[in-house]
Phi, psi and omega in degrees: 000313182294324179294317180296317180292329178294318177297321178297318179296318180294320179296318179297317180293321179295319177298319180296322178297314180297316179295321180293322179296315179296317180299321180296317179293320179296317180294324176297317178297319178295321180296317181297326186261012183222163172238093185204130178290327179294318180292323175298313178297321180296323179296311180297318180297314181295318178298317180292322179293325176297318177299319180298315180293321178298315179296321178297319179296316179296322178294318180295321177298318179295320179296319179298319180290329184260359187296328182253015180255202187270006186250042186296319182293315181295328179297321178299319179293326180299321178300314182293318180295323177295319178297319178297321180294323174300318178297320178297318179296322177298318179297319178298319180293325178298315181299316180297315181296317182293316179299315180294321180295317180296320179298320182279339172291323178290332180224075185291149177210165182283148175282131182203167175108156178299330182299335178299317180287324175299315180295318182299316180294318181294328178297320179295312182296314185281342172295320177290318180296313181293327174297318178295318180294325176295315178298320180292322178294322177298319180295319178294320180293327178292325179289320178206098182301142176202151180301322185292324178285328175298319179293327178292321177300312180296320182297310182290329176294315179294325178295318180295317177297320179296319177302314179296317183292318179295320178300313179295321180298313180296320181295316179293319180299313180295324184283330190248342189294336179279348184248332184227133179294322182296341181294341178293343181271352181301318180307306185289319180296321178297323178298320180291325177291321175300318178299324178294318177302314181295321179300317179297319178294317180296322179299318178297321180296313181297318184295320182281320186285322176299318181295318182285343176291340180276126173292131182210164178284173183284158174295159186300320182295329178282326175297323179297324177301315180296313181296323179296318179291323177296321178293322180295330180258018188305322184282353184270343179230162184274321184205150174255121184257001176152154176226127175241141179212151177201156174255148171216098186066234180270000184262147177239125180249124183235129177240125181240131183246115184240153174243131179247164176301128183297340181279345181284144176277158179298330179294339176271329183281320187302318178300324178294315179299315181296317181295319179296314181297312183293324180295316179292318180295329177292325186272334179248105185296135179078014184270150173234113186254131175240128179250117179258143178260125184208162176243006182238152179289139179263123182289000000 
């Protein structure tokens, strides 16, 4: 299950990289052929978002290669660090958009050029593409939650909203700028609103990824799941010598130390261990359960 969802995540990220690369070239062409602060902001935003998606794809590939090796804990941290880097890129795009918007508010001008129409058409197309990629990232996250896919959901959602907003901005500017002087400010004000959308998405990424970078014990409701399963198998073992648990990114590692009757054969003990391990892993998503046999208490 985990292997299949990992392949799905990599496929979704690879599709996003290809779509982002094409979008960056189209936005560059629109920028060259237009005079618009929104299109300039869109170019920087699109380019930075492409870098973010590319880094996410590279991180997912690295996670896939290391998922079944000896680096399980470090892989979890890699997901969180990649999400944080996506957030940093979002903050950089906000600064670029705001600086450009303030400059154009001080010196307003009319939106013009063939690039405006190129941009308008691309906004419609990529609003649909980003909506699809957001849905696909949600489906991958539902199969196996992870910080990196959560950041991708926020990223594509903000991109789709930005596409809609830029489209409306260009349409209003073209329709009103010949009739009203204040319409020249639509371009810059729309850029600032786009920056606000990105800021909200970046805030969510930082809050979740910083928290997940800290190794911590499980939430109380998940601890209850473990205790309930131990109670259900209570008659199958002699003593419980300890339970250890920790999170690492989207992964949960649980170690349970049990003592069995010394007269029992391993063929009698193993089915109990397997059933306990599989039952907990089914109920706690992303968990890896290890059951150790011991006669001593674990500190």
